[in-house]
N, C-alpha and C positions, 0 to 999 in steps of 0.2 A: 399793458402789462407786460413784462418780460420775465421769461424763464430761461436761465442761461447755466444749466449744469450738464450741458451736453459735450463740452470740449473735454472729455476723458475718453483716451484710446483704449475703449473697450473692445470685445469681440466684434466682429464686423455684424454680426446678426441681430445686435440690440436694437430692435426695432420699436418705434412708438407706434400703437395702434389704438383705433377707438371702436366701438361696439355698438350694434345696432340695437340698443335696449330702450324703451320708453322712459323717458325722465321722470323723476319722483317730485320734480319741483314744478311749479306753475309758471310755465312761460307763456299762457295764453294772454294776448293784449287785453287789458281792461275794456269794457265798454264804453263808447266814446260819450261820457256823461257830462265829465268837465274837463277843461285844459287848464293846467297848473300856469301861473304867472310867476308868483314868489312864495319864497317860504321864509317865514322867520322862527327860526330854531332855537330852542333854549335846552342846552344839555347839561346836566348834572351827574357826572360817573363817580361813583364812590368806589374806590380802588381797593380800600383795606376794610377790615371789621364788615362783614356782610355786603362783599361788593355788589353793586347794583347800578342800574342806570335809571335816572329820573330824568324826565323831559317833557317839554310841551312844544307844540309846533301851531303856528298861524299858517294856512295855507290860502292865499289869495287865489281863485278859480274863475273862469268863464263859464257859463253853463253852455253844454252843445246840446242838450236834449231835454224835452219835457218829461221829467219824471220825478218822481218823489223819494228816489234811492240814489245814495252815492256810494261807490265802491274804491276803496283804496287797496294798496298791498301794505301789509303787515305781518311780521313772523317773530313768534316769542316776544310779542307785547301785550302788555295787559291795558286797554283803554280804561280810564277810570273816569273821565268825563268828556262828552263831545258836544260841542255847540257849532250851529251853522247861521252865520249872520248875513243879511243882504246887505252890499256895500256899493259905494258910488263907482260909476264906469271911469270916473276920470282918476288918474293914478294919483296926481298930488292929493286931490280931496280923499281919497281912499287912504291915503297914509295917515291921515288924521283921525281918522274913525276908530272906536273902540280901542283906545290905548290903554294898555294894561300893564301893571308890573309883573312882567314874566318872571324874572328872578326870584321876586318875593314869594309868588305863587309856588316854583318848583323847589325852593327852598323849604318852606313851610310844609309842603306835601313831603318831601324826601327825609326831612330830619325829624318832624312832628306828625307827620300821617295827617296834616289838615288839608282839606280841600277848599280852595280860595273860592269865593263867590264874588262877580261882579253885577250888581243889580242891572245895571244898564245894559249890559250883553245878555244876561238871562231873560231880561224882558223882550229883547228882539230875537231870541234863539227861535229856529224852526226846526231843529232837531227834535225829534220824537223819541228815538232810542238807536242803540247801536249793537252790534252784533259781530261776534270775530268767528271765521272759519279757520283754525290752525292748519288744518291739512292742506287746504287750497290757498293760504298765507294771504287771507283776504279779511279785511274789516269793512263793514257795510253800515251807513247812517240811515235809518228812516227818517223821513222829513214831514212834518205836518202838513205841508202844503207843496205843490208840484213846482220844480224849479222852472224859471222863465228864461227860455232859451236866448242866449245874447246878454243876459243878464250877469252882473259880478256878486260873488259871495266871498265870505271868509269863514275857512273851517278852523276849528279850534279843538285840539286835543290833548288832554293831559294824561299821561301814561307812564308805565315802568317797562323796564327792558332788563337784559342781561349783560353782564361784563363777561366777555368770552376768554377763555384761554388759548383757543385755536384763532388763526389769522382770518376771522370774519366779524362784521359788525364793530363793536367797539370792543377791543381786546386788551389784555394786559400781558406783559413778560417781565420777568425778573432778570437783573443782572448784579455783577458784583463790582464794586469799585477797586476793591484789593484782589490778591489770587486765591487767599484761603480762608480769611475771617468770615464767619456766617454774621458778623456783626455788621457787615458791609454791605448787605444786599440792599439794592434800590428797585424801584418798579416804574416802568415806563407804560404809558398806554398810547393806543392809537386806534385809527379805523381803518378798515380795508371792506370796501363796499361794492368792488366789482368780483363777481358780475352782478348777482340780485341781492346783495347783502344791505343795501340802502333800507331795504323793509324792516332790517333788524335794529336799524338804529332810530328810525322814525317812520311813522305813517306816510306814505307818498304814493305817486304813481310812479313805480320803478320800473321804468322803461326808457331805453337810450333815446327814444326819439322825443320824448315828454319833458322838454328842458323848460327851465325857470331859471329866475334869479334866486340866492341865498344868502340870508345874513344869520350868522351863528353868534350866540352868547352861550360860552361854557364857563362853568364853575368849578374851581379846583382849589387846592390848598396853595397857600401863597408860594411855599418852597419850589413850587413846580412852575415852569412855562408852558404856555399854551401857544400852540402854532396852527395857524389856519391856511386855507387857500388864499386869504386876503390879508393885508395888514391890519394890525391892531389898531381900533378906532379909539377904545377907552378901556380903563379897569377900574373897578370900584368894590369897595370891602361888601361882603354879604351883611345884609340887616341883621339875621338873627344867629349867626354862627361865626364864632372867633377864628381869626387866621385863615379864613377862606375868603375868595375874591371871586367876583364876575368880571369875566374879559369879554368885550363885544368887537367885532371885527366888520369892516367894510363889506359892503354888499359885493357879492360875485358878479360876474358877467352871466348871460344865459348859458347854462350848462345842463348836463345830465345827472341824473341824482347819484350816480356811482362815483361821480369826480369830487364829492363834498368830502373834505378831509379835516382831521384833528389829531394833533400829537399833543401829549402831555410827558414833560420830561424836566429832567435837572440838567441836561445836556449844555454844554457850550458850543459855540459856534465860531468859524472863520468866516470872513466876509469880502467880497470885492463888489465892484461895481461895474456892470455890462452896459456900454454905450449903445442902446439900439439905433437901427437904421431911420426910427421913427423921429429921432432925437431926444428921446426921454432916456433918462436914467434908469436901469433896474437893478435893486439891490438884490444880490446873490448871496444867500447863507448856507453854509454847509454845516451840519450839526452832528457831534459825537461825543464819546466821553472825554473829558479834560486831557486824560494820557494819551489819547489817540488823536488829538487834533492835527498833528504832524503827519497823519497817514491820509489827510485829505489833501494834501499839496497836489497830487497828480489830478484829481477831480477839480480842483479849485483853478488849475490852469487850464484844462481841457474844455469846462461848460462855457465860459465865456467866448473862445473861439469857435465852438460848434454850433453856439447860438448866432453867432456873426454868419456862418457859411449857410445854415438854415434859412435866416432872415433874406440874405441875398439871393439863395436859389429860388425860394418859395414867393418871394416878393411880398410877403406879408409880416409886419413886424409881430415880436411877441406881445401878446396881448395884456399881460398883467403887470401891475408895478413892482412886483417882487418875484422872487424865486427862492424857495427853501428845499433844501435837499437833506434828508435825513437818513444816517446809517442806524438802523434800528434792531437793536438785540431782539432774539425771539422770533424775528420775521423769516418765513421760510426761505432756506438756503436756495440761492440762485434767483431769488424773485425780486421784483422791483414794480412798484405802482406809480401810475403817470398823473395823479390828481394834479388838477390845474393848480400851478404855483406852489405845490407842496408834493414834491417827488419823495417816495419812500422807498428806500433799497435794503436789501438784507446786507449786513457788514461785509460779507464776502464779495458783494457786489460794487462796493463802493470805496472801501479802505485799501490802500496799497502802500506798503512797506519794503524794506530792503530785501526782505523773504520772499515777495511776490515774485513768480516767475513770468517769462514772456507771455506765455498762453494765458495764463489768469489775469495779467495785467491787459491784455487785448480784450478779454471777455469784458472786464470792468469798462474799460474804453467804450466796446459796443453796446453794453447795457446802458451807460449813460448816455449815448448817443439816441439811442433807441427810446427812451423815456423823454428826452427833450424833443425828438421828432412827433412823438404824441400829443405835445402842447398845440401842435396844428391837426395832426390826424388822429381824431377821436375826441379831443378837448374842443377845438374850435369848431370842428366839423365832425358830428357824431354819425354813427351807423344808425339807419332806420330801425335794426333790429339786431339781436344778437346773432341771426342766421347769417349777417353779413359782417362779422367782427373781423373776419380773416382780411378784410380790405384795408382796415386801419394797421394790423398786426404786420401784413405783407408789406405795406409801404415804410413803415417805421424800420423793418428788417432791412428792407431795401436800402434805406438811408444810412445804416451802420457804417458800411465798408466805404460807400462813397463820400462820407464826412469825414472819417478817420483817415482816408487815404490823402485827404487835403491838411487836415490840422494835426495828424500824428501818424506820419508816413513809416515811422519806426516800428510801430506796433505789427503784429502779425494779423492784421484784419482779413487778409486774404485765407488765412487758415480758419479762422473762425467762420467765415462765410462758407468753404469748401466743406468742412466737416459737417455744419448744419445742413448743406444742401445733400451731401452724400447720404446724410442718415436719412433724411425724407425721402430719398429716392428709393431707398430700400424698403421703407415703410410702406410708401405709395403705390408699390406693385403687387402689394397681397391683397387677396381677395375678399378680407375682412375691413378693408379701409371705405371710408366716407368720402364723397365729393366734397371740395372745398366749401361750396354754398349748400351743403345738406342742412336740413332745418336743426336748429339747436335742441329742438324737442326730441330729436332721435337718439340724443346723448344720455348717458345715464345721468349727468348733471351738466349744467351750462357750463361750469368751471372746465369740463373736458373738451368743449370747443377750442379751448385756448391750448391746442396741441401742436406738434411740430408741423402739422399740415398747415395750420392758419399762418404760422410765422414763417416757416422754411420755403414751403411750396407758393405760399401767397407771394413772398418776395420772388422767388423764382418766375411766377407769373408775370410779376410787373417788370422783372428785368427784361424777360421776353418781349414783353409790348414796347420798351423802351428801346430794344435791339432793333425791331422790325418797323416802328414809326420814325426811330432817329430821335437824337436827344432835344432838337429844338421843338417838334412837335409834342414830346412828352412833358417837357417843361413848361411850355406854355399851356396845355391842358390842365396841369397841376395847379398851376396859378390862377386859372379860371375857376378849376373846381373850389378852391379855397376862398376866392372872392366871391363866387355865387352862393355858397352854401355855408358861408362862416355863419357861427351862432345858430346854425339849424342843423338838419340832418340829411345825409344821402345814402344811397346805396351804390354798389358796384356798376349797375348799369349806366347811372349818372354819369360816372367817370368815364366808362369806356366811350359813351357818346360824344363827351368833348374830347377825348383823345382821338376818336373818329372823325370829329370835324377839323381837328388841328393837323392830322396826317394827311387828310385831303388837301389842306390848304398848303400844306409843303411838299405833296406830290409823292409821298412815301408809299401810299396804297393807292390803288386803283378806284375809280368811282363805282366799280361793280363790288368791290370788297367792303365788309362792315365790320369794325372792331368788336364791337359786341357780339355779332354773330362768330367771329373767330374765337373769342376769348371764352365764349359759353361751351364751346367743347373742349375746354381745359378746366372749367369750374365746375360744371354740372356732371361731371364723371369721374370716377376716381383714375388713378393709373397715369400713364403716359405711354407715348409710342416709342418703339425700337426702330429705328432708321436703318435700313440695309442699302449700303453703298456697293455696288460690284461694277468693275470696270471690266469690260471685254477687250478681245485683242484687236479689235478695230477701233479703239479709243471711245466707243460709246460707254457713258456712265448710267447705270441704272439705278435709281433710287425709289425705295419703297417704304411703306410704314407698315406696321401692325403693332396691336398692343403688347407691350413687354410682358409675356408670360413666360412660365417654364416650359419649355418645349415638350419635355417629357411627360408632363403631369395633366392629367385631364381636368376640363373645368368642374370646379365644386359646385355642389348644390345651391349653396348659398351665396354664390359669386354675385357681386354688385356690379362686374364690368363685364359684357358680352364679349364674345370673341370677334363680333362683327363690327364693333366700335371702331372710330377713326377719328383724327382731328384735322385741323387747318394747321399746318406745319410749315413754320418759315424755314428755307435752307439756306443757312450762310456757310461759306467756304473758303478755303484757302489752300495754298500747295506749295511744295518747296521750292519752285520757280519763281513765285510771286508772293512772298509772305506777308499777309494782312491779319493783322491782330487787334488793331485800335477799334475804339468805339464805332467810327463811322464805317469800317469794314463790315459790321456785323449786320447790315442791312441785308435782306435775303436776295439771293440771286434766282430763287425759284420758291414755288409753294406746291406742297402736297395738300390735298383736300379730302374730304369725305366723298365725295363724287370723283376724285382723281387720286386715288391712294399712292399711285406710282407713276413714275416719268422716265424721260430719256432725255439726257443732255449730250450735246454732241462735243466730244473732248479735244481739246488741243494741247493736252499735257503729255508728255512722254511717258512711256510705260515705267521707266525707271524713276519716275518722280512721284512722292506720296502726295495724297490729297488730305484735306482734314477737314471735316462736316461740323459745325457748331464750335468755331474758334471761340476761346475764353468763356465757354458754358454760357453764352448769350441766350440760349434756348433750353427749354426743359425737356430733354429727352437723351436717350443713349444711341450710340452709332456702332453698327458692326461693319466691317469692310471685308473685303476678299482678302484670302491670306497673303496674297502678294502685297497688298498695300499695309497689312499689319506688319509685314516683314521689313517694308521700307521706312516705316515710321520707328520701329525698334532700331534699325541700322542708323536713323539719324540722331536717335537719343544716345548711341553709344558714340557716335562721330562728334557730335555737340549737341548736348541736350538743351543748351540755353536758345539754340534756335526757335523751340518750342516753349512758349512761356510756362511758368510754374502751374498756374491756374490750369492750363490745358492740358499738361502732360499729366496732372495730378487725376483728371477725369479720364484720361484714357487708360490709365493703369485702375482705376476704380472700375471702369467700364468692363475690362478685359477680365478683371476677376469675378464680378457678379455676372457676366454671361458664362463664365466659365463655371461656376456654382449652378448656374440655371441649365448647364449642359446646351447651350445654344453654339458656344464654341469651344474648343480645346483649351485644356490649361497651358498649353505650350504657347499661346499668344501672350498671356499674363508673364510666364517664365522668359520670354525672350524680351518684353517690354522693360522688366526691371533689372536686367542684367546690366544696364549702364549704373545702377546705383553701386556695384562692387567698384567702381573707378571714380566715384566722385564723393564730396564731401557735403555735398549740397542736398537738398530736399528731406530735411528731416521728417518733414509731414507724410511726405509720400512713402517713405521709408517705414513710418509707424502704421500708416494705412495698410500697406502690403504686409507689414507684419500681423496684423490684426487677421486678414484673410488667411495668411498662413497658418495661424493659430488655428482658425476654424477646420482647417484640413488636418492639422496634428491631431485635434481633439478627436475628429472622427476617426482617423486612422488609428489613434490608441484604442478605440471601441469596436471598430467595426470593419475597416477597410483591410482586405487581405491581399490586396493587388502590389506585388513587389514594384512593379513600374511606377506605379501612383505613389507609392512612398519614396521612391528614388527621386521622383519629380519633387516632391514637397522638400526632401532634403536639399536639393538643388537649390529651389527657391529661398530655402532659409540661409544659405551660404551667401547668396547675393545681398542678404538684409545684415548679416552678422559676421561676415569674412574682414579680416583686418585689412584697411585701407593703407594708403600709403603713407609715408613718414610725415606727410604735411598734417594728417590727423592729428598725429603725435605732437606736432608743433603747435597747432591750434588748440589742443586741450591742455599744454603742459601747464600753463599758469590757472586755468580756469576749467575744471572738469565739466561745467556746465556747457562749454563750447564743442564739447564731444557729443557722442551719440550713445548715452549711457542705456537707453530704452532697449537698443537692438544688441546690446552686450559687446560694445565696443570694448576692447582690453583696457586702451588707454584711459578710457573714461571711467571704466569701473576701479582701476587701480586707483586713480585720483579720488575717487569718492571714498574707497576705503580708507586713504591717508589722511582725507578730511575728517572722517570719523575719529580717528585715531586721535586727531587733534581735539576732538570734542571730549573724548574719553580723557584725555590727558590735561584736559583744562586750558590748552593753549589759545583755543579760540571757543568763542560761546555760538551755538545754533544761530542766536539772534544777529550775530555778527557776520554771518555767511554772506559775502557779496557775489557768490558765483551764480552765473545765471541757470535758469531752469531748475531751481532748487529742488523741487517736486522729483524729478527724474533723478537727479544726482543722489539723494537721500533714498530714495527707492532702491536705487542699484546697490547703495551701501547695505541696506537691509537685506535684499535678495542675495547678494553675493558675499555677505559678511558670515561671521559665526557668532558665538554666544556673546563676546564682550560687547559686539555692536548691538544686538538684541537687548542686553540687559542695559546699556547706557539709553537706549531709546524708551524702554520700559520704565525705568526710574523718572526719565524726562516727564512721562505723559501721565504718572499716576496721581499726581496732584496739581490740580487746578480749580479754580471757582466756576461759577456758572458761565462765565465769558472766557473761553479758551484764548490764549495767546496765539497769533498767528504762526509762529515757530512751533508751539506746541502742537497745533492742529496739522502741522506739516508732518511733524513726526509721527503723529499717530496715522497718517495717510501712509507714510513710508513703511511703517510696520505691517500693514495690507498688503506689501509686495512680497513677503516672506514666502518661501518654498518649503518651509517646515512645518508639517502638520503638527508637532506639540506647540510649537509657537503661536500657530493659527489657533489651536484650542484654547491656549492660555489667553490670546486677547480676546476671544469671544466670551470666555467665563469673567471677563472684568465686570460685566453686567450684574453677576450673582454675588459679587464680592461686597461685603458689607463696609469695608474700609477704603475702597476706592470709589472717588466722586466722578461720576460720570453720566453727562445728561442724555436724555433720548436722542438728541440730534447726533452724538458722536457715536451711540450705539447704532444707530440705523446706518451710519456712514460706515462703519466697520464692517457690519454685515453685508451691506450691498458689495463692498469692494473686496470681501473675500468670496463672496458668490460669483464674481466676475474673475476670480484670480484661478485658473486653470488647476494650478498646482496644489492647490487647497480647498477647491470648491466642495469636494464630497465632505470634509469636515465641516464647513459652514452649513451645507445642506442639512446634514445629520443633526446638528446641534440646534439650529431653527426649528426643525419638525420635532425634536425631541423634548424642547422646552418652549412649545407652542402656547401652552396654557400662561406659563409665566410671562412670556413675552406679550401676549394679548392683554395681559393687566397692567404690564410696564408700560406700554405705548400709548394703552386707553384710546387707540384710534384705529378703525377697522380700515381705513385708506391705507395706513402704514403697512398693516400685516399683508394686505393686498399686493401692495408694492413688493415686498420681500418674495412673496410666491412667484410674482410676476417676473423679478430678477432671476429667479431660480430657472423658470420656463425658457427665458431669452438666452440664457448662457449654458443650457445643457448640452451635452455631445451626443447623448444617447436617447434612443426613442424609450428604452426601458426606465429610465429616470423619467422621462416626461410622463411615461404612464403613472410613475408611483406619484409624480406631483398632482397629476389629475385626480387619483383616487383620493389623495389628501384633500384636494379642494373639496370634491363632492361631499365627503364625510364630515367637513366644517364649514359647509357653505352658509349657515345660519349666522355665523360669527363674522362672516364679511359682507359687504354690500352687493347688492345685486349687480351694479356696475364693475364692483372688484371681481367678481367671479366670471363675468363677461370678459374682463380684461385678462385675467388669467388663462381662461379657456383658448381665447384668441391668440394668446402668445404661445401656448402649448401647440395647437393646431398648426400655427405658422411656423414653427420651429420644425416641427416633424415634418411639414412638407420640404422644408429646405434639406434635412437631413435625409430623408428618403430619396432626393435626387442624389445627394453627394455620396449615398452609401451603393455598394455594388449589389445589395440584395432588397430591393425598395418593397415596402409594404403599403398596404392600404392606409389613408388616413382616417384615424377614427374621428367622428363629428360627436361635438356634445349637444 
C-alpha cells in the first residue's frame, strides 16, 4: 500500500508521529487449529436499494490440533448457517466432493431470504453450533466431534455483511459522468482488505502468513463489469433475478487474504501487452471514466517498462497472467493498494493530464512503481505478521527511485525520495516515535503501522544496507529471498541473514560482523545518530556518534530512546581532492559500533580541503562538522555548487537547518550554505526546503523572538531565497512562468503568472489549456500576489462541479488556498455552509488543511474550524478526519499559547474523537512545543498529557 500525499512543501515541522496506545483491534494470532488451503467465495453485493452484502464461503482446511472448536476472524458479519464436512486428503478427489450451487443458494437467500439445504452435506455436517464475538472480531464453530490432526475438512458459511461508505471491506462510491447534472450519478464498488478488513468481507483466517488459494464468484447487474485478481473464467445469468449475472474467475496463486480484490464498475479501459522474461504475454488493462482514458497514457507507457526492469533486477517473472490497474473515484487521496493482479489507485495517483505539474507527475510515477514492486514484495513473499510490514513497504519504496531513474529519468524522482527522507528524519528523532519493528498491537490501529516510518525509514534502512554490502551482494540476496520464500512468508531477519551470506561471499563485510546484528540497532530502537566529524590541526579526524537529540532539552519521562543507545554506523566519505559519489564509492571506510562509538582516522587531506561524510545520503544519519569544514563546504557551493551532487547538497542544507533548530550548531552555518542560491537558478527543491525552515523561524519571530540579531539573520536568509537573480532567470521564464521560481516570490515568475491569469479572465486561454510547467506553483502565485479580479475568476471557476472535480478545477481550488487575504480565506472556508455551492467532503478537508498550513491566514482557519466544530463533525461523519484537522493545527502552530488552546479543546471534545486520534493530537502538540521552546529566547517546561 502506498500513501503519497507528502510532497507538499509545508512548514518543516510537519511531522508524522505514532502513539503508544493499545489497539482496539484484535491482532492476536488465532490458535493454530486449522490451516487454510483454499477459499471458494461467492459474493453478492447489492449496491442500491437497501445496500447489503450476501455471501457464502467454502474453506478447505487441514486440522493442526485435536479439538472440537474452530475459530475464524469475522467482523460485522452475521453467520446464517455453518457446516463442517470431512473431506479427502487428495486434492483432486476433494474438488469433486460436496459440490453445490453456491450462486443459487446466495441469490435465493439475498433476494428471497430462503436458506438453501443440501441433504447430502447436512447429513455429513459435524458442526453443532456457531457463535460470534463482535468485540474480538471472531466467529467460533462448535463441533460434534473432535478434529483429527492431519485430516482435511471443508467449512461452509452462509452470511450477510455490510456495504461500506468508507474505504474498508466491500465499499461503494459515487461519481458523476457529467459536470453538473444530478441525473448522471454512477456507483462504483470495490474492496479494500488491507490491513485486517478481509474479515469484513468473509469469515477467514485473516493473518498475512495464513496463505491459501482463492476462487471468486461475484454477482452483479449486467450493466457493470466485474474485475478480480484473476482473468474471468465464465459468466452466466442468475437463475431467479432478471438482468443480473454471476461472474466466476480463475483460481489465484497461494496468497494472503488481504490481497483478494474485486471492482464493480461501468468504466472502460485501455490495454497493452507486456512481454515477460518468462516468455509469456501479460495483458495490462488500465481503467477509468470514458472521458479520462487519455489521462492513462503516462501510466500505460510506464508500467511495461517498469515491469521489465523489476523482472530483470529481481530475476523472478511477474506471476499472474494479467494486470488490471484502476483509477478509483472515492478512494482516499494519495492512496493505492497492491492487490495481486488488480492494483487500485486514487485518481490523483494514476491520472496525468496537461495540467499535472512535474512534482505531481513524479509522485504518480513513484506510486505506480511502488505498487508494481509489491507484486513481489508483499504478494509473492508476504510478511509473517503486521509487525514486520515495514520490510515490504521499505523495499517497495526503495525501488521507486531506482526504477524511475532507468525508465523515466526526466521525472523528479530524487525530489520525491529526498522530501520523503527529510520528513521521516524529522519525525524519527522525536521521543514519541516507535521503532520500525514495534509490534502492531502498540498502535491505535494496525492501519497506523503504515506510516512514514514504515515507508521512508524502511527504505532508508535498506538503502544503507545496499550501500555497505555493495550492489552485487544486495541484488543476489534479494533474488535468493524471493526464490526461497515465494508463495510463503518471511520476516526481516530472514532477509538480513541472506544479505549477510552474500556480503561475506563478496567480502564487503568481515567475518566478525553480522548484518542482522547491525541492522537490529536500526530497527529495534527509534531515532538515528548524529555523527560528529572534527579535524584537528595535525590532520587527525575525530569521528563519534550520539543519538540525535535536542542538546538543550532534558530527556522526557516518556522517552522511548535512552541517551546511552548507539548504532552500528557505516562511515562513508569523500573530499574535495578526491570526489567519490558513485554507488560503489559508498562502501564504508570505517565503522562505529555500540562498543566503539568514536574513533580517529589519520588524515592525508589538507586543512583547506573539505571532507564530506555520507555522500548521496547512502546512510541514515545526520552529520555535524567542525566550523572550518562547514565554511569550506559553503565556499565550494559558492564557487561551483555542482561539484557536490544535488542529493548531497540538499541533505547538507537540511542537516544544517535542523541542527540549528535543535541548538546543536549556529544558524550561521545554514545561512552560509544557502548563500549560493542567490547566484544560481538551480535547486528549486533546496530553495523551497530552505524557505520552509525560514518560514518556521519567521513564524516564531512574529510571536516570541525579541532578538534583533536573530531577526536580521532571518531577513538575510530570506534574501538569498527571494532576491532577484540574474537576467538569465528572466530569459528562462520569459515564455513559461513555470520555469521560474514562483514559490520563492521571484518577480519575473510572479508577473508571468499574473499575466497568465489575465488571459484566463479575458478568455484568451482556458485553464485546462495551460501548458506551463508546475502549474500548481504558478496558479498559487497568481492568487497569492493577485487582487480581486484573480480571486473572482478562481471563485467562479470552482463553485460548480460534480462529484468528480476536473483536474484543472481542483488545481484552481488548491491555488485559492494560497491567498494571503483573511476575507478571501473566510469566504473559502464558508463554502461548506453555502447551500447552493456543491462541494464534497474531500475538497472541504483539503481546503481546511491547506489554510491551516498557510501562515498568512491560519488563524482564520483555526477559528473557523473550532467555532464550527459541531457542524463539521456531522458533515464529515468521520472522527479520524476531525482528528486530522486538530493534528494539522498542532503541527503548524507558531505559538505555545495557541497549542495550549488546541490542547484544552481536545480535552473538552475527547469523547468525539478516537483514542488514537487524541493521542496523535497530543503527541503533535507536545512535539511542536519541544521545538518551539528550543527556538524561543524564553523556554518553558513542556506540559505532558
